[in-house]
Phi, psi and omega in degrees: 000140178291160183286342186235127179239121177263131177244116181236131179243128177249131179238121174227122184208158176249119175284175180292341182266345181167216182225152176211158180220116180235135176241125185245119176265111188283345176111197182237153180232115180276123182263118180280132178282113178210143185297330185268001185277130174261130183242130174279122177277124181281122179293148175303334180296334182285345181256077188285163182215134172281122183266330188195140172224143183209123173250349180070348187299324183266002180286146172293152176304136182207148169212164188282354181256021182296133183299329181296340179268012171271092185245027175088012180286338176242165174302152182305133180087358182269001177098183181301159183304143178293314176258125182235119183230142180303320183294340180263007176093006178283157178266123180230164174302147182301132178092353180254159191245324181210161175213155174226133182217151181198079185279151168266320180234109181198154177305325184290346178240026170098018180231080188295343180265011177245190187241152171289160184302323181229138180222137167234092192225143178296331181289350178263026183303329179294344180258006177266154179293127184093353177080013177211165182082212183226166175208172172272113180255125182242130182253134172252139184250137177265134172228164181282344181164188001293158188301326183284347192284138165267097203269357170209158189209133173213109188222123179245130193237141178241123175276144184241041174061228183287346177100173184218147178293329180224152178217139171242130180231129175234139172202172178247143183219144178220137175262148181304144174301338181260018180299137179264110183277327187244179186090203182277058181267343178054227183239139171241120181281133186250330191193148174204155172237137185217165172245103182274136183294340180093358178223153181080195185279128180303320188263008177274121185246208183065184186293340179261007185272195189240017173232141181256269180295128179218139171239131182233144174237129186234153168272135174204142174217134181214197184296346178266007177101189177293138183245141170262090189266121182238144176231147185224133179232142188247177177244138357281142185296333183297326185236351187224033185300320182266015177053072179242353187224081002273167178273149177298157177231168174056047178251155183297329175219166176285162179269146168237101183053042176085007182243152175222134175247102184259155173265177179256025181234264185299325180290345177278323182274334177251090188283336184249005173073023180261011179069016175241135182293135178258339184199172173253160172268112183237336184249342182270102186267146169286116186293343179277329184252339185080001180257159177305141178301133180270113183286352185258357178286154180289131181093146182276157176291136182261184182304314184292332177283324187265311190261304188053216177236028180265164175285139178234135174271124179238146182221146179221145174222127175233145175221131181293145175292156192288337182200161177306127179083351181290136183264061182218017172288165186230141169221127176223148181216135175235149178224115183054037178086355180265127174293119181261324185215137178210126176214126182244023178224043190266128184266070181303313176267117182281181183301328184269001180292148175277353177085176176077015182284135179233155175280123185225004175218142172234134186234135179246130184098200180154183183272163186233144170251093194225105185227043188269346188227154176292152180301331182298336179278337182047052185292134174222143181224145186247156162225155188234141179237137184211161171051070183269138171228129175236129179216170185272353179214170174282138177301149180298330182266018177311125189288090179266002183278010179281001185202172171261009184294130179254115180292161178290156178300148179296145181253004186256016178255127181244147177252127177243000000 
């Protein structure tokens, strides 16, 4: 070990009031060489890096139905290519790498009075955070069927180079005041983090696809109330797509083929599913009462209590497990500052994995299973995403005071 170790921490974050950037040089620590000296080895995770920030305000107007992006990816007359990637010559917002779109009702497919699946437009200022500037507006379209169809799609993707063992993502999201929570709304995918193999189709999934570890967050509401729906996919995807070898432990609910449908009440206070409370609900407010959601009341919290039409700050942190089969991967999720999900024993890489898997793509939006209205209505509903931050670690000021939950001791500190 060298005699001099420099420790530098960079903090870049956007508060609710705006943005700031502070860099703090903590100084140097001279390490004396002595046989009896114990030295804490600083994990690479402790030296975080901001990878990407996006407010959309300075972006040129863009939408997913631009005629220039019709490069023959679909049959003639079917509109712009479904998959649009910078490397293939498509036009994308600055700093973004790929998009996927598939509208049912849009100008590009013969409905000039409707919207493309994705828009970053100055005319949508009312849908931007703060009521000015721009945001990513994603439209989901309702059709009568077929019932199995995921009938509209809007997905904007950011590549993260060689990838990172851990990722923290923060952004703000708002659903339309006219959002339909119940009926045949199925699931609308909102966000995902993935490990792309680097070959084949970026958006091809399942066991025959080209991404292994994947984390997904979806909107869902049903007779049991608003759901915090999470999906998890493992490596290798060919044999461990639903993460069964080994299976996760200490989760608020059991897995069904790699999926979990959590509520915003009891599953928030009991994070590990042992029927003992791990934390209190202090930051997740019932929008009807203005008070923290009561996890002990009869009935689950519904759409109007959890979502409404206000902006919500959401945060996610994932960390790859240290080796194939190791039960030390991490998944954490916050909603308006409240810890919703936490697991620090997650086996992203299964026993049969070759190891070395890194997170290298973040995707905003997704496809929808939405069949609530007749085709004659050509129903479309929007949600908006704004003020994105992607970094390799959790900010030092990550608001953990939303609970009494005590995380497990760190496993990345070694004594020499």
